[in-house]
VMD Tcl script that draws the C-alpha trace (Angstrom):
set ca {
  {88.51 -14.91 173.65}
  {90.49 -12.28 171.69}
  {91.42 -9.21 173.74}
  {88.88 -6.42 173.29}
  {89.40 -2.69 173.15}
  {87.53 -1.03 176.01}
  {88.26 2.68 175.61}
  {85.24 4.91 175.09}
  {86.63 6.47 171.94}
  {88.36 4.99 168.91}
  {89.60 6.14 165.50}
  {86.84 6.22 162.93}
  {84.17 6.97 165.52}
  {80.73 7.25 163.92}
  {78.32 10.10 164.56}
  {75.00 8.25 164.39}
  {72.50 8.71 167.25}
  {73.28 6.87 170.47}
  {70.07 7.11 172.55}
  {68.07 3.88 172.68}
  {64.86 5.37 174.07}
  {64.79 8.51 171.93}
  {63.25 8.42 168.42}
  {65.25 5.95 166.39}
  {66.08 6.97 162.85}
  {66.39 4.84 159.75}
  {69.79 3.58 160.93}
  {68.02 1.70 163.74}
  {65.19 0.31 161.64}
  {67.67 -1.10 159.11}
  {69.62 -3.20 161.63}
  {69.06 -6.85 160.73}
  {69.91 -9.74 163.04}
  {71.79 -12.79 161.77}
  {71.23 -16.07 163.60}
  {73.88 -18.76 163.00}
  {71.74 -21.88 162.78}
  {73.53 -24.25 160.41}
  {75.79 -26.35 162.61}
  {75.45 -30.07 163.37}
  {74.91 -29.77 167.12}
  {76.96 -32.89 167.85}
  {77.34 -32.18 171.58}
  {73.61 -32.61 172.08}
  {73.12 -35.33 169.49}
  {70.30 -36.92 171.49}
  {68.15 -33.95 170.41}
  {69.60 -33.15 166.99}
  {69.36 -36.36 165.02}
  {66.21 -35.16 163.24}
  {66.37 -31.39 163.70}
  {68.98 -28.64 163.89}
  {70.03 -27.47 167.32}
  {68.15 -24.12 167.18}
  {64.92 -26.10 166.77}
  {65.40 -28.01 170.05}
  {62.50 -26.93 172.24}
  {62.44 -25.11 175.55}
  {58.96 -24.89 177.03}
  {57.39 -26.21 173.85}
  {59.03 -23.58 171.63}
  {62.28 -23.84 169.65}
  {65.20 -22.05 171.27}
  {65.29 -20.07 168.00}
  {61.85 -18.66 168.84}
  {63.12 -17.55 172.25}
  {66.12 -15.85 170.62}
  {64.00 -13.94 168.12}
  {61.82 -12.71 170.96}
  {64.86 -11.25 172.75}
  {65.55 -9.06 169.71}
  {61.92 -8.33 168.90}
  {61.30 -7.07 172.43}
  {63.88 -4.35 171.72}
  {62.27 -3.41 168.39}
  {64.40 -5.49 166.00}
  {62.07 -7.56 163.83}
  {64.06 -8.49 160.72}
  {66.11 -11.67 160.88}
  {68.47 -13.53 158.57}
  {68.76 -17.18 159.56}
  {71.96 -18.84 158.29}
  {70.85 -22.42 157.64}
  {72.73 -25.64 156.93}
  {72.07 -28.94 158.68}
  {68.37 -29.97 158.46}
  {67.49 -26.58 156.99}
  {64.13 -27.91 155.78}
  {62.94 -28.21 159.41}
  {63.47 -24.50 160.01}
  {61.92 -23.51 156.67}
  {58.83 -25.63 157.31}
  {58.45 -24.19 160.82}
  {58.31 -20.61 159.56}
  {56.31 -21.46 156.44}
  {53.56 -22.87 158.67}
  {54.03 -20.39 161.53}
  {51.03 -18.18 160.70}
  {48.67 -21.13 160.26}
  {49.82 -22.82 163.46}
  {49.38 -19.67 165.56}
  {46.00 -18.40 164.37}
  {42.44 -19.69 164.24}
  {41.49 -20.39 160.63}
  {38.50 -20.92 158.36}
  {39.31 -23.08 155.33}
  {37.01 -23.39 152.35}
  {37.71 -26.93 151.18}
  {35.93 -26.31 147.87}
  {38.26 -23.50 146.83}
  {41.26 -23.87 149.16}
  {40.76 -20.31 150.43}
  {42.11 -19.70 153.93}
  {41.27 -16.79 156.20}
  {41.99 -15.96 159.82}
  {39.03 -16.17 162.19}
  {41.13 -14.79 165.03}
  {44.73 -13.63 164.81}
  {46.37 -14.72 168.04}
  {50.08 -14.19 167.54}
  {51.78 -10.82 167.94}
  {55.05 -11.50 166.10}
  {55.92 -8.82 163.55}
  {58.96 -10.64 162.24}
  {60.34 -10.72 158.73}
  {62.53 -13.81 158.45}
  {65.02 -14.53 155.65}
  {65.83 -18.26 155.51}
  {69.15 -18.67 153.70}
  {71.02 -21.89 152.93}
  {74.67 -21.31 153.82}
  {75.88 -24.90 153.34}
  {76.25 -27.98 155.51}
  {79.97 -27.72 156.36}
  {80.48 -23.94 156.14}
  {82.18 -22.41 159.18}
  {80.72 -19.53 161.20}
  {82.62 -16.80 159.38}
  {81.84 -18.32 156.01}
  {78.13 -18.40 156.82}
  {78.19 -14.69 157.59}
  {80.04 -13.90 154.34}
  {77.45 -15.85 152.34}
  {74.82 -13.40 153.66}
  {76.57 -10.32 152.32}
  {74.03 -9.58 149.60}
  {71.15 -9.91 152.09}
  {72.78 -7.70 154.74}
  {73.95 -4.98 152.35}
  {76.00 -2.05 153.63}
  {74.25 -1.62 156.97}
  {75.21 -2.30 160.57}
  {73.95 -5.74 161.60}
  {73.71 -7.91 164.68}
  {74.64 -11.58 164.90}
  {74.48 -14.36 167.45}
  {74.63 -18.11 167.82}
  {71.39 -20.07 167.54}
  {71.82 -21.97 170.80}
  {72.30 -19.46 173.63}
  {69.97 -17.22 175.64}
  {70.71 -14.17 177.77}
  {68.99 -11.42 179.74}
  {70.63 -8.87 177.46}
  {69.29 -5.48 176.37}
  {70.18 -5.61 172.68}
  {69.02 -2.02 172.13}
  {71.64 -0.87 174.62}
  {74.15 -3.19 172.94}
  {73.60 -1.45 169.59}
  {73.83 1.97 171.24}
  {77.11 0.95 172.90}
  {78.48 -0.22 169.54}
  {77.60 3.14 167.97}
  {79.25 5.06 170.79}
  {82.44 3.01 170.56}
  {82.72 3.45 166.79}
  {84.60 0.24 166.00}
  {83.96 -2.37 163.31}
  {82.80 -5.03 165.76}
  {81.39 -5.49 169.25}
  {81.12 -8.80 171.05}
  {79.28 -9.47 174.28}
  {81.58 -10.76 177.01}
  {79.84 -12.98 179.58}
  {80.64 -15.07 182.61}
  {80.75 -18.81 181.81}
  {78.27 -20.94 183.73}
  {79.93 -22.36 186.83}
  {79.91 -26.16 186.53}
  {82.29 -27.44 189.19}
  {83.04 -26.97 192.86}
  {86.44 -25.67 193.98}
  {88.51 -27.79 196.39}
  {91.37 -26.81 198.68}
  {93.31 -30.04 199.21}
  {96.15 -30.77 201.64}
  {97.58 -34.23 201.10}
  {94.61 -36.58 200.95}
  {92.28 -34.29 202.91}
  {89.84 -31.76 201.50}
  {90.18 -28.67 203.68}
  {87.48 -26.56 202.01}
  {84.82 -27.14 199.38}
  {83.04 -24.25 197.68}
  {80.73 -24.06 194.69}
  {82.26 -21.75 192.12}
  {80.38 -18.60 191.24}
  {80.14 -17.37 187.66}
  {82.20 -14.28 188.52}
  {85.20 -16.43 189.44}
  {85.48 -17.76 185.89}
  {86.56 -14.60 184.02}
  {85.05 -13.46 180.72}
  {84.29 -15.42 177.54}
  {82.77 -14.69 174.14}
  {79.00 -14.93 174.57}
  {77.94 -14.09 171.02}
  {75.43 -11.25 170.68}
  {77.65 -9.34 168.25}
  {77.20 -6.08 166.38}
  {79.14 -5.69 163.14}
  {79.79 -3.09 160.50}
  {79.85 -4.34 156.88}
  {83.65 -3.96 156.83}
  {83.68 -7.34 158.59}
  {82.98 -9.08 155.26}
  {86.43 -8.05 153.96}
  {88.06 -9.93 156.84}
  {86.39 -13.27 156.08}
  {88.25 -15.27 153.46}
  {85.66 -17.91 152.60}
  {83.57 -20.89 153.69}
  {86.37 -22.41 155.77}
  {86.83 -19.29 157.93}
  {85.86 -19.50 161.59}
  {84.59 -16.14 162.82}
  {86.20 -16.84 166.18}
  {89.70 -17.21 164.68}
  {91.30 -14.68 162.31}
  {88.38 -12.27 161.81}
  {87.91 -11.53 165.53}
  {91.61 -11.94 166.37}
  {92.55 -9.53 163.56}
  {89.96 -6.99 164.67}
  {91.36 -7.17 168.21}
  {94.94 -6.63 166.94}
  {93.79 -3.61 164.95}
  {91.90 -2.06 167.87}
  {88.57 -2.57 166.11}
  {86.86 -4.98 168.54}
  {84.83 -3.65 171.47}
  {83.57 -5.57 174.50}
  {80.07 -5.15 175.85}
  {80.29 -6.56 179.38}
  {77.14 -8.48 180.31}
  {77.18 -9.59 183.94}
  {73.64 -10.96 183.90}
  {72.15 -14.29 182.87}
  {73.71 -16.13 179.93}
  {73.30 -19.80 179.14}
  {74.24 -21.87 176.08}
  {72.44 -25.12 175.28}
  {75.35 -27.48 174.67}
  {74.15 -30.53 176.62}
  {70.98 -32.18 177.86}
  {71.81 -30.74 181.27}
  {71.74 -27.24 179.78}
  {68.42 -27.98 178.08}
  {66.89 -29.18 181.34}
  {68.11 -26.02 183.12}
  {66.55 -23.74 180.50}
  {63.34 -25.79 180.60}
  {63.13 -25.48 184.39}
  {63.67 -21.72 184.23}
  {60.96 -21.33 181.60}
  {58.44 -23.46 183.48}
  {59.13 -21.47 186.66}
  {57.58 -18.43 185.03}
  {60.70 -16.38 185.79}
  {63.03 -17.16 182.88}
  {65.48 -14.23 182.90}
  {65.57 -13.94 179.08}
  {61.84 -14.24 178.57}
  {59.02 -12.08 177.40}
  {56.11 -14.45 177.88}
  {53.74 -14.99 174.95}
  {50.08 -14.08 175.18}
  {47.98 -16.67 176.97}
  {46.28 -17.76 173.74}
  {49.53 -18.31 171.81}
  {50.31 -21.92 170.91}
}
mol new
graphics top color blue
foreach p $ca { graphics top sphere $p radius 0.5 }
foreach p [lrange $ca 0 end-1] q [lrange $ca 1 end] { graphics top cylinder $p $q radius 0.2 }
display resetview
């Protein structure tokens, strides 16, 4: 992960409001969220042969749905989904979303459709944008420039969940006044630690997440100046754009010590599924009982 600036003040500090619970002006309402959802998902190919990775289900809902709920719970309801591999699956899901989540009356003589009962509470506006099959993460973001405009925007990967307060993340970004903020997280602990002397194991201890240091966990906030630092389709966000921002003192770290979990393997999927079915998923805002 590129080194992040952590000071509470930086050159070019912005003067927009910082409170997340106070009345939020137009600057807050205009913050769109980009979801990077175009990759091939090769590390979990058992699930992604016929669908993109963000459409792999956790608790009967695509992980993309869970992600959007994290942002919506904080009042952010406009999303820009950067599509690529199997984009038609995502487009069809949202095209049919209203019909699949409400009770309908259909007049077969005329084709007229009306809601008998509206069951879903989602207020989302979702832009579904083809950003190419082989475009890299930075290139996907640059292809969205005309949709994002000149406003602050959020961005994250379409395959990771966290117990993060994204409203506080945006407020932190505004206070810091830099071009970019990334969320630093603890990597999931996967292996036990051994103390070995010769051929004998002296101690065995499961590693905790806090022993693993900090990594890039996604959940970014960017100013539109980021677009100037992305050369084209071949640019990985995680290489020169973020590294250059760090060198220039324009990358802030939001330290998130709570739950964070990517879905890179079937093991990860099973873990997220178990957490959801437990009724205590740390990222979750449960849907209404009549949602489907």
